[in-house]
C-alpha positions as CSV (number, residue, x, y, z in Angstrom):
1,X,-57.5,54.8,-39.2
2,X,-56.7,53.0,-36.1
3,X,-59.6,53.2,-33.5
4,X,-59.6,53.1,-29.8
5,X,-61.6,52.2,-27.0
6,X,-64.0,54.8,-24.6
7,X,-62.0,54.7,-21.2
8,X,-64.9,53.2,-18.8
9,X,-66.6,55.6,-16.3
10,X,-65.2,55.3,-12.7
11,X,-67.0,53.9,-10.0
12,X,-69.5,56.6,-8.7
13,X,-69.3,58.1,-5.6
14,X,-71.2,61.4,-5.5
15,X,-70.3,64.6,-4.5
16,X,-70.6,65.6,-1.0
17,X,-69.5,69.6,-0.1
18,X,-69.1,70.4,3.4
19,X,-68.9,73.8,5.2
20,X,-67.1,75.9,2.2
21,X,-66.4,78.8,2.7
22,X,-64.2,81.6,-0.5
23,X,-62.7,84.9,-0.5
24,X,-61.7,87.3,-2.8
25,X,-59.0,89.2,0.2
26,X,-61.2,90.5,2.0
27,X,-64.7,90.1,0.1
28,X,-66.1,86.7,1.5
29,X,-68.1,85.4,-1.6
30,X,-69.5,82.1,-0.5
31,X,-70.3,81.2,3.5
32,X,-70.3,78.1,4.4
33,X,-72.0,76.4,1.9
34,X,-72.7,72.6,2.2
35,X,-74.8,70.4,-0.1
36,X,-74.6,66.2,-1.2
37,X,-75.0,65.0,-5.0
38,X,-75.6,61.5,-5.7
39,X,-74.2,59.9,-8.7
40,X,-76.3,59.9,-11.7
41,X,-78.4,62.6,-10.2
42,X,-77.9,66.6,-10.6
43,X,-78.1,69.5,-8.6
44,X,-79.0,72.8,-10.0
45,X,-77.5,75.7,-7.9
46,X,-79.7,78.6,-8.7
47,X,-79.7,82.7,-8.2
48,X,-78.8,85.8,-9.5
49,X,-75.4,86.8,-10.6
50,X,-73.2,87.5,-7.4
51,X,-75.0,85.2,-5.6
52,X,-71.6,82.8,-5.0
53,X,-72.7,80.3,-7.5
54,X,-69.4,80.5,-10.1
55,X,-67.3,80.8,-6.6
56,X,-68.5,77.8,-5.4
57,X,-68.1,75.7,-8.6
58,X,-64.8,77.0,-9.5
59,X,-63.7,76.3,-5.4
60,X,-64.9,72.3,-6.2
61,X,-62.6,72.3,-9.5
62,X,-60.9,73.9,-7.8
63,X,-59.5,76.5,-10.6
64,X,-59.8,79.3,-8.6
65,X,-58.0,82.6,-9.8
66,X,-54.8,83.7,-7.3
67,X,-55.3,85.3,-4.2
68,X,-58.8,83.4,-3.5
69,X,-58.8,81.0,-0.5
70,X,-60.6,78.4,0.0
71,X,-61.6,76.6,3.5
72,X,-64.2,73.8,4.2
73,X,-64.3,69.9,2.5
74,X,-65.3,68.5,-1.0
75,X,-65.1,65.0,-0.9
76,X,-65.4,62.8,-3.8
77,X,-65.3,58.9,-2.3
78,X,-61.9,59.4,0.2
79,X,-60.2,62.4,-2.2
80,X,-60.7,66.1,-0.7
81,X,-60.3,68.4,-3.2
82,X,-60.0,71.3,-1.1
83,X,-57.0,69.5,0.2
84,X,-55.3,68.0,-2.8
85,X,-52.2,69.4,-4.0
86,X,-49.7,68.4,-7.1
87,X,-49.9,65.7,-8.5
88,X,-53.0,64.5,-6.9
89,X,-54.6,67.8,-8.0
90,X,-53.6,67.4,-11.2
91,X,-54.6,63.7,-11.7
92,X,-58.2,65.3,-10.1
93,X,-58.6,67.6,-12.2
94,X,-60.2,65.9,-15.4
95,X,-60.6,62.3,-13.8
96,X,-62.7,63.2,-11.0
97,X,-64.0,66.5,-11.6
98,X,-64.8,68.5,-14.7
99,X,-65.0,71.9,-15.3
100,X,-67.8,72.9,-18.1
101,X,-67.8,76.8,-18.8
102,X,-70.3,79.3,-20.1
103,X,-68.4,81.0,-23.1
104,X,-67.2,77.9,-25.3
105,X,-66.3,80.6,-27.2
106,X,-64.1,81.7,-25.1
107,X,-63.2,78.6,-23.3
108,X,-62.3,76.8,-26.7
109,X,-58.5,77.6,-28.3
110,X,-59.5,79.4,-31.1
111,X,-56.5,78.3,-33.8
112,X,-56.5,74.7,-32.5
113,X,-59.1,72.3,-34.3
114,X,-62.2,70.6,-32.5
115,X,-60.2,66.9,-33.1
116,X,-57.1,68.2,-31.4
117,X,-58.7,70.0,-28.4
118,X,-60.3,66.6,-27.2
119,X,-57.4,64.7,-28.4
120,X,-54.7,66.5,-26.1
121,X,-57.1,65.4,-23.0
122,X,-57.2,61.6,-23.9
123,X,-53.6,61.8,-24.8
124,X,-52.6,63.2,-21.4
125,X,-55.1,61.5,-19.1
126,X,-55.1,58.1,-21.0
127,X,-52.1,58.0,-22.3
128,X,-53.1,57.6,-25.6
129,X,-51.2,57.7,-29.1
130,X,-51.5,60.1,-31.1
131,X,-54.0,58.6,-33.7
132,X,-55.6,56.9,-31.1
133,X,-56.4,60.1,-29.7
134,X,-58.0,61.7,-32.9
135,X,-60.0,58.6,-33.5
136,X,-61.2,58.7,-29.5
137,X,-62.0,62.6,-30.3
138,X,-64.2,61.5,-33.2
139,X,-65.9,59.1,-31.3
140,X,-67.0,61.5,-28.4
141,X,-68.0,64.0,-31.2
142,X,-70.5,60.8,-32.0
143,X,-71.0,60.6,-28.6
144,X,-72.5,63.8,-27.8
145,X,-74.8,63.7,-30.6
146,X,-72.8,65.6,-33.4
147,X,-73.7,64.5,-36.6
148,X,-71.1,64.2,-39.6
149,X,-68.0,64.1,-36.2
150,X,-65.1,63.5,-38.9
151,X,-66.2,66.8,-40.4
152,X,-66.9,68.8,-37.0
153,X,-63.7,67.6,-35.7
154,X,-61.8,68.9,-38.7
155,X,-63.2,72.1,-38.0
156,X,-62.3,75.2,-35.5
157,X,-64.4,77.0,-33.2
158,X,-65.2,80.0,-35.0
159,X,-66.7,77.6,-38.2
160,X,-69.0,76.2,-35.3
161,X,-72.4,77.1,-34.1
162,X,-73.2,77.9,-30.5
163,X,-74.4,74.5,-29.9
164,X,-71.4,72.6,-31.7
165,X,-69.1,74.4,-30.0
166,X,-71.1,73.5,-26.4
167,X,-71.0,70.0,-27.8
168,X,-67.2,69.9,-28.1
169,X,-66.8,71.4,-24.6
170,X,-68.9,68.4,-23.3
171,X,-66.8,66.2,-25.4
172,X,-63.2,67.9,-23.9
173,X,-65.0,67.3,-20.4
174,X,-66.3,63.9,-20.7
175,X,-62.8,62.3,-22.0
176,X,-61.6,61.4,-18.7
177,X,-65.1,60.3,-17.7
178,X,-65.0,62.2,-14.7
179,X,-67.2,61.3,-11.0
180,X,-68.0,64.8,-10.9
181,X,-69.2,67.2,-13.8
182,X,-69.7,70.9,-13.0
183,X,-71.3,72.7,-15.8
184,X,-71.1,76.5,-15.4
185,X,-73.9,78.7,-17.1
186,X,-73.8,76.5,-20.1
187,X,-76.4,77.0,-21.9
188,X,-76.8,80.9,-21.2
189,X,-76.7,82.3,-24.2
190,X,-78.2,79.6,-26.8
191,X,-81.3,79.5,-28.4
192,X,-84.1,77.7,-27.0
193,X,-83.7,74.7,-29.5
194,X,-80.0,74.5,-29.0
195,X,-81.1,74.7,-25.4
196,X,-83.5,71.9,-25.2
197,X,-81.0,69.5,-26.9
198,X,-78.5,70.1,-24.6
199,X,-80.2,69.4,-21.3
200,X,-81.5,66.3,-22.8
201,X,-77.9,65.4,-24.1
202,X,-76.1,65.9,-20.7
203,X,-79.1,64.4,-18.5
204,X,-78.8,61.3,-20.2
205,X,-74.8,61.0,-20.2
206,X,-74.9,61.8,-16.6
207,X,-77.3,59.1,-16.1
208,X,-75.4,56.0,-18.2
209,X,-72.1,57.0,-16.5
210,X,-73.4,57.6,-13.0
211,X,-72.1,61.3,-13.1
212,X,-73.0,63.3,-10.3
213,X,-73.9,66.9,-11.8
214,X,-73.7,70.3,-10.7
215,X,-75.5,72.8,-13.4
216,X,-75.6,76.1,-12.2
217,X,-77.8,78.4,-13.7
218,X,-80.0,81.7,-12.5
219,X,-82.8,80.3,-15.3
220,X,-85.3,78.7,-13.3
221,X,-87.2,77.6,-16.6
222,X,-83.6,75.3,-16.6
223,X,-84.1,73.7,-13.5
224,X,-87.4,72.7,-14.2
225,X,-85.9,70.8,-16.9
226,X,-83.1,69.0,-15.9
227,X,-82.9,69.2,-12.2
228,X,-83.2,65.8,-9.1
229,X,-82.3,68.8,-6.6
230,X,-82.3,72.5,-6.5
231,X,-80.2,74.9,-4.1
232,X,-81.3,78.0,-3.8
233,X,-78.1,80.8,-3.1
234,X,-78.2,84.5,-2.3
235,X,-75.7,86.4,-0.4
236,X,-72.9,83.7,-0.4
237,X,-74.9,81.4,0.8
238,X,-77.7,78.4,0.7
239,X,-81.0,79.9,1.8
240,X,-83.4,76.8,0.7
241,X,-82.3,73.2,-0.8
242,X,-84.5,70.1,-1.0
243,X,-86.2,68.0,-4.2
244,X,-87.0,69.6,-7.4
245,X,-90.5,69.3,-6.8
246,X,-90.3,70.3,-2.9
247,X,-88.9,73.5,-4.4
248,X,-91.2,74.1,-7.1
249,X,-94.5,73.3,-5.6
250,X,-94.1,74.3,-1.8
251,X,-90.8,77.1,-1.6
252,X,-90.4,78.5,1.5
253,X,-87.6,81.3,1.2
254,X,-89.0,84.7,-0.3
255,X,-86.5,84.8,-2.4
256,X,-86.5,81.2,-3.8
257,X,-90.4,82.1,-4.3
258,X,-89.7,85.0,-6.0
259,X,-87.5,82.9,-8.5
260,X,-90.1,80.1,-8.8
261,X,-93.2,82.5,-9.3
262,X,-91.4,84.5,-12.4
263,X,-91.9,82.0,-15.3
264,X,-95.1,81.1,-14.3
265,X,-96.5,84.6,-14.0
266,X,-95.0,84.9,-17.4
267,X,-96.7,82.7,-19.1
268,X,-100.4,84.1,-17.6
269,X,-99.5,87.4,-18.2
270,X,-100.8,89.9,-21.1
271,X,-98.5,91.2,-23.7
272,X,-97.2,94.6,-22.5
273,X,-98.5,93.8,-18.8
274,X,-95.2,94.5,-16.6
275,X,-92.9,91.1,-15.5
276,X,-92.4,90.2,-12.2
277,X,-89.5,91.7,-11.0
278,X,-88.1,91.8,-7.4
279,X,-86.4,95.0,-6.2
280,X,-82.9,96.0,-5.3
281,X,-79.8,94.0,-5.9
282,X,-77.6,91.2,-4.0
283,X,-75.6,92.5,-1.9
284,X,-71.3,91.7,-2.9
285,X,-69.0,91.0,-0.3
286,X,-70.7,92.8,2.5
287,X,-73.6,90.6,3.8
288,X,-76.6,92.3,6.1
289,X,-76.9,90.8,9.1
290,X,-79.9,87.8,9.4
291,X,-81.4,86.7,6.2
292,X,-79.3,88.3,3.5
293,X,-82.4,88.9,1.3
294,X,-83.8,91.1,4.6
295,X,-83.0,94.6,1.9
296,X,-85.5,93.1,-0.6
297,X,-87.9,91.6,1.2
298,X,-90.9,92.6,3.4
299,X,-90.3,90.4,6.4
300,X,-88.7,93.0,8.5
301,X,-88.6,90.0,11.4
302,X,-85.5,88.7,8.5
303,X,-83.4,91.1,9.6
304,X,-83.3,90.2,13.3
305,X,-83.5,86.7,13.3
306,X,-81.5,84.6,10.8
307,X,-83.2,81.1,11.9
308,X,-86.4,82.3,10.6
309,X,-85.5,83.5,7.4
310,X,-87.3,80.9,6.1
311,X,-90.3,80.4,7.6
312,X,-94.0,81.8,6.6
313,X,-95.5,83.0,3.5
314,X,-93.7,86.3,3.3
315,X,-94.2,88.9,0.4
316,X,-92.2,90.5,-2.0
317,X,-92.7,94.8,-2.7
318,X,-92.5,96.4,-5.5
319,X,-95.1,93.9,-8.1
320,X,-96.7,96.3,-10.3
321,X,-100.2,95.7,-11.3
322,X,-101.0,94.4,-14.7
323,X,-101.7,96.9,-17.7
324,X,-102.1,96.9,-21.0
325,X,-101.3,99.3,-24.1
326,X,-103.2,99.1,-26.5
327,X,-102.5,98.1,-29.7
328,X,-100.9,101.5,-32.1
329,X,-102.9,102.7,-35.6
330,X,-102.0,104.8,-38.1
331,X,-99.4,105.0,-41.0
332,X,-96.0,103.2,-40.5
333,X,-93.1,104.7,-39.0
334,X,-90.6,101.9,-40.6
335,X,-91.2,99.6,-43.7
336,X,-89.3,97.0,-45.2
337,X,-90.2,95.5,-47.7
338,X,-89.3,92.4,-49.9
339,X,-85.9,92.8,-48.6
340,X,-82.9,90.5,-49.2
341,X,-79.2,90.4,-48.5
342,X,-76.6,88.4,-49.7
343,X,-72.9,87.9,-48.3
344,X,-70.8,86.7,-51.2
345,X,-72.3,82.9,-50.7
346,X,-74.7,83.2,-48.1
347,X,-78.2,84.7,-48.5
348,X,-78.5,86.5,-45.4
349,X,-82.4,87.9,-45.9
350,X,-84.8,86.3,-48.4
351,X,-87.6,88.8,-48.9
352,X,-88.0,90.2,-45.5
353,X,-91.3,92.4,-45.4
354,X,-92.3,94.0,-42.0
355,X,-93.4,97.3,-40.6
356,X,-93.4,99.0,-37.2
357,X,-96.3,101.9,-36.2
358,X,-95.6,104.7,-33.9
359,X,-95.5,103.7,-29.9
360,X,-95.8,99.9,-31.4
361,X,-93.1,96.7,-30.5
362,X,-92.6,94.1,-33.4
363,X,-90.8,91.6,-31.8
364,X,-88.6,89.3,-33.4
365,X,-87.9,85.8,-33.0
366,X,-85.9,83.2,-34.4
367,X,-82.7,81.2,-33.7
368,X,-79.1,81.8,-33.8
369,X,-78.0,82.7,-37.7
370,X,-81.9,83.1,-38.6
371,X,-81.7,87.3,-40.1
372,X,-82.3,89.0,-37.0
373,X,-79.9,90.8,-36.1
374,X,-78.9,91.5,-40.2
375,X,-82.3,92.7,-40.2
376,X,-81.2,94.9,-37.4
377,X,-78.0,96.3,-38.8
378,X,-80.2,97.4,-42.0
379,X,-82.9,99.4,-39.9
380,X,-79.9,101.1,-38.0
381,X,-78.3,101.9,-42.1
382,X,-75.2,100.2,-40.8
383,X,-75.6,97.7,-43.7
384,X,-77.5,98.1,-47.2
385,X,-79.7,95.5,-48.4
386,X,-78.9,93.8,-52.0
387,X,-82.5,94.4,-52.8
388,X,-85.9,95.7,-51.6
389,X,-86.5,98.7,-50.2
390,X,-87.0,100.8,-46.5
391,X,-89.0,104.0,-45.7
392,X,-88.8,105.4,-42.5
393,X,-91.6,107.7,-41.9
394,X,-93.2,107.8,-45.5
395,X,-90.0,108.4,-46.8
396,X,-87.3,106.2,-48.8
397,X,-84.1,105.5,-46.8
398,X,-81.5,107.8,-48.4
399,X,-78.5,106.5,-50.1
400,X,-75.6,109.3,-48.7
401,X,-73.5,109.0,-45.5
402,X,-75.1,113.1,-45.0
403,X,-78.6,112.1,-45.8
404,X,-78.0,108.6,-43.7
405,X,-77.0,110.6,-40.5
406,X,-80.9,112.8,-40.2
407,X,-82.5,108.6,-40.2
408,X,-80.0,107.4,-37.5
409,X,-80.3,110.4,-35.3
410,X,-84.5,109.1,-35.0
411,X,-83.3,105.3,-34.6
412,X,-81.2,104.4,-31.5
413,X,-79.5,100.8,-30.4
414,X,-79.8,99.0,-27.1
415,X,-77.3,96.5,-27.5
416,X,-76.9,92.5,-26.0
417,X,-73.9,92.8,-23.7
418,X,-73.9,96.0,-21.1
419,X,-70.0,94.8,-20.3
420,X,-69.0,95.1,-24.3
421,X,-71.1,97.7,-25.4
422,X,-69.8,100.7,-22.6
423,X,-66.1,102.4,-23.2
424,X,-64.7,100.9,-20.0
425,X,-62.5,104.1,-20.5
426,X,-65.4,106.7,-21.1
427,X,-66.9,108.4,-18.0
428,X,-70.7,108.1,-17.9
429,X,-70.8,112.1,-18.9
430,X,-68.8,110.9,-21.9
431,X,-71.2,107.8,-22.9
432,X,-73.9,109.6,-23.0
433,X,-72.7,112.9,-24.3
434,X,-70.7,111.3,-27.2
435,X,-74.4,110.7,-29.7
436,X,-75.1,114.9,-28.4
437,X,-72.1,116.0,-29.7
438,X,-71.6,113.5,-33.0
439,X,-75.2,115.2,-34.2
440,X,-74.2,118.5,-32.9
441,X,-76.8,118.5,-30.2
442,X,-76.9,120.4,-26.6
443,X,-75.7,119.0,-24.0
444,X,-74.4,119.7,-20.3
445,X,-74.6,118.2,-17.0
446,X,-78.1,118.7,-16.8
447,X,-79.4,116.9,-19.8
448,X,-77.0,113.8,-19.0
449,X,-78.6,114.0,-15.2
450,X,-82.0,114.4,-16.8
451,X,-80.9,111.0,-18.9
452,X,-79.7,108.9,-16.0
453,X,-82.6,110.0,-13.7
454,X,-85.2,108.0,-17.1
455,X,-83.6,105.3,-16.7
456,X,-83.7,104.5,-12.8
457,X,-79.8,106.0,-12.2
458,X,-79.8,109.2,-10.1
459,X,-77.8,108.4,-7.8
460,X,-75.3,107.8,-10.2
461,X,-72.1,109.9,-10.8
462,X,-71.7,110.8,-14.1
463,X,-67.8,111.3,-13.6
464,X,-67.5,107.3,-12.5
465,X,-67.1,104.6,-15.0
466,X,-68.8,102.0,-16.0
467,X,-67.2,99.2,-14.6
468,X,-68.0,100.4,-11.3
469,X,-71.4,99.2,-11.8
470,X,-73.4,95.8,-12.2
471,X,-74.8,94.2,-15.4
472,X,-78.4,95.6,-14.8
473,X,-77.0,98.8,-14.2
474,X,-74.8,99.3,-17.3
475,X,-77.4,98.0,-19.4
476,X,-79.8,101.3,-18.1
477,X,-76.5,103.1,-18.7
478,X,-77.2,102.1,-22.3
479,X,-80.6,102.9,-22.9
480,X,-80.0,106.0,-21.7
481,X,-77.5,106.5,-24.5
482,X,-79.7,105.5,-27.1
483,X,-82.7,108.0,-25.6
484,X,-80.0,111.3,-25.7
485,X,-81.5,111.7,-29.7
486,X,-84.8,111.3,-28.3
487,X,-85.7,108.8,-31.3
488,X,-88.7,107.4,-32.3
489,X,-87.5,103.7,-33.2
490,X,-85.4,101.8,-30.9
491,X,-84.0,98.7,-32.4
492,X,-83.4,96.2,-29.3
493,X,-81.0,93.3,-30.1
494,X,-81.2,90.8,-27.5
495,X,-80.9,93.6,-24.7
496,X,-81.4,90.9,-21.4
497,X,-80.1,87.8,-22.8
498,X,-77.6,88.3,-20.4
499,X,-78.8,89.5,-17.4
500,X,-80.5,87.0,-14.8
501,X,-84.1,86.8,-14.4
502,X,-85.0,89.2,-12.0
503,X,-82.1,92.0,-13.1
504,X,-84.1,90.8,-16.9
505,X,-87.2,91.8,-15.4
506,X,-85.9,95.8,-14.5
507,X,-84.9,96.5,-17.8
508,X,-88.3,95.0,-19.1
509,X,-90.6,97.0,-17.5
510,X,-88.2,100.2,-17.9
511,X,-88.3,99.2,-21.7
512,X,-92.2,99.2,-21.0
513,X,-93.1,102.4,-18.9
514,X,-90.3,104.3,-21.5
515,X,-92.5,103.3,-24.6
516,X,-95.5,104.8,-22.6
517,X,-94.3,108.0,-21.7
518,X,-92.3,108.6,-25.2
519,X,-94.3,106.6,-27.7
520,X,-91.6,104.5,-28.4
521,X,-91.3,102.2,-31.3
522,X,-89.3,99.2,-30.9
523,X,-87.6,96.5,-33.0
524,X,-87.7,93.9,-30.0
525,X,-85.1,91.0,-31.9
526,X,-84.8,88.2,-29.5
527,X,-84.7,84.2,-29.4
528,X,-86.3,84.2,-26.8
529,X,-90.2,83.6,-27.5
530,X,-91.2,84.2,-24.1
531,X,-90.1,87.2,-23.4
532,X,-91.2,88.4,-26.8
533,X,-94.7,87.5,-26.1
534,X,-95.0,89.4,-23.4
535,X,-93.5,92.7,-24.9
536,X,-94.7,92.7,-28.5
537,X,-97.7,94.1,-29.6
538,X,-96.8,91.7,-33.1
539,X,-94.2,88.9,-33.5
540,X,-92.3,88.5,-36.8
541,X,-91.0,84.9,-36.8
542,X,-87.9,84.4,-38.8
543,X,-85.9,81.7,-40.1
544,X,-83.3,81.0,-42.8
545,X,-83.7,85.0,-43.7
546,X,-87.3,84.4,-44.1
547,X,-90.1,85.7,-42.2
548,X,-92.2,82.6,-41.8
549,X,-95.0,83.8,-39.7
550,X,-96.3,87.1,-38.4
551,X,-99.5,88.4,-36.1
552,X,-100.3,89.8,-33.1
553,X,-98.2,88.4,-30.2
554,X,-101.3,86.1,-28.8
555,X,-102.2,84.9,-31.3
556,X,-98.5,83.8,-32.6
557,X,-97.9,82.5,-29.4
558,X,-101.4,81.1,-28.9
559,X,-102.0,79.2,-32.2
560,X,-98.9,79.2,-34.3
561,X,-99.3,78.2,-37.7
562,X,-96.1,77.4,-38.9
563,X,-94.2,74.8,-37.5
564,X,-91.2,75.5,-36.8
565,X,-92.8,78.4,-34.6
566,X,-94.8,75.6,-32.7
567,X,-90.9,74.1,-32.5
568,X,-89.6,77.0,-30.9
569,X,-93.1,77.5,-28.4
570,X,-92.3,73.4,-27.4
571,X,-88.5,74.1,-26.7
572,X,-89.3,77.0,-24.4
573,X,-88.2,75.6,-20.9
574,X,-91.3,73.9,-18.2
575,X,-92.1,76.0,-15.8
576,X,-92.5,73.0,-13.2
577,X,-91.0,69.9,-13.1
578,X,-94.4,68.0,-14.4
579,X,-94.3,69.6,-17.3
580,X,-90.6,69.0,-18.4
581,X,-90.0,67.8,-22.0
582,X,-86.5,66.2,-20.7
583,X,-87.7,62.8,-18.6
584,X,-85.5,60.9,-16.1
585,X,-83.0,58.8,-18.4
586,X,-82.7,62.3,-20.3
587,X,-85.0,61.4,-22.9
588,X,-86.9,64.3,-25.1
589,X,-89.9,65.0,-26.6
590,X,-89.2,64.2,-30.2
591,X,-89.2,68.1,-31.5
592,X,-86.4,69.0,-28.7
593,X,-84.6,66.2,-29.3
594,X,-84.4,67.4,-33.2
């Protein structure tokens, strides 16, 4: 096979954004945003969904959808990306600015191999021949840290893990050696260990090629790991920006303090204690006068004086007092004993034995593919184990569909994605009413209103559709549906991984409150060990289909016995820059780099 030399990195010049505005029709998404990123440096833009982060990224990359308008400047050297048109814009995409999206599975072509998708960029941008582009694709896969790049190059996206797909996307973004790389939430759906590896890799490549990196995220822990500087967005504006150490140690704006404080408070809090939450939700399109954060903040002066918005200590409302729920006792509600599951040549579960008592939360944590969701599907009766036994309330799981129906009535499910789990063609009334009708239980307007009220959606119109609600509100609707049959156990399968940190805290607090009120038992499945620690009475750590460690939440997370548990804990993002795993050159702790 012929070889090809990867292109040299272009002359570094950094990125300067000045007074950027973005509109979608009459709705403002970005208002007067300005920032700069030096070559080899990383600027993290952080904020909740709807704050304007992605619109800013898409505007700079000139990837806004038709109908959107953009004003201002985005300068890379002498080139203004906002004014670029025609051939100039086509040449700038990839060479000057590259964009790395959040969902690699959706962004990659499902019918083309990794090699072909990377080679396409090399052919188009570098004029490489077919053989040169194919060899260059393999070289890029090796550069982004993929072992056996020749083998991975032949695979299709569905044959790759989430971390591999994201590395393929990074190889595509780096193919033309851009001056600016914009990464839009690229690690949100990844396990903590995979995420740590991607962060280390991107930081190293940024420094090596003197690229300006703009990292979009809502995860303040990722900011602590990777950023040199931080811009905090809210209501389409940057409310505070500065060096990462200053933002973390001396935040001025109340919204910045709320974001920075949440992970620190989480690390110090007891299991089952309420989470730090920001009341309310961000404004969308119609921004209030003065500081856009003032409707969610105790500082009334900010409503009238925008210039004073960032001054003073400020205060946050609605922070619930910490309280601890005692460990439950009694006979197990659910028991899995030596459960195995085989899918043709794949052993998904290898002798899993766990139990959950009434009113207790068992957290199940592990990386993608470890078997967590398979356990959940078996508990729900959606899969049958190859061998082993299950008991619910002291009785064996029935084998007939009719008898299994009675078990399913007592077990609810809260899904991971609040956007995909609710049928957009159904009204809220029909969504919540469906399980009641399926099981022949009484329904009606009062029952629907009662369930919506129980999840904090008392003002929702039962005849409206889920598309009119935010992600956090949709997850509340999903919880209301899970509560409709008054279950004893709810399987929570990554219920907050798709949500912002503040919305995540609201949903987790809701689950804790409902557990206290109704004595619910939870099987809480997640790859986020910190969230699992806070939510759980006990934790089961699962790896490659085996439970490698189990015990009280505080013991498992403070004194882990198994090396895999320690690796998961070591990969949890830092809460401040001084604790980061990734150093200035992109090197990482050995366990993180692995």
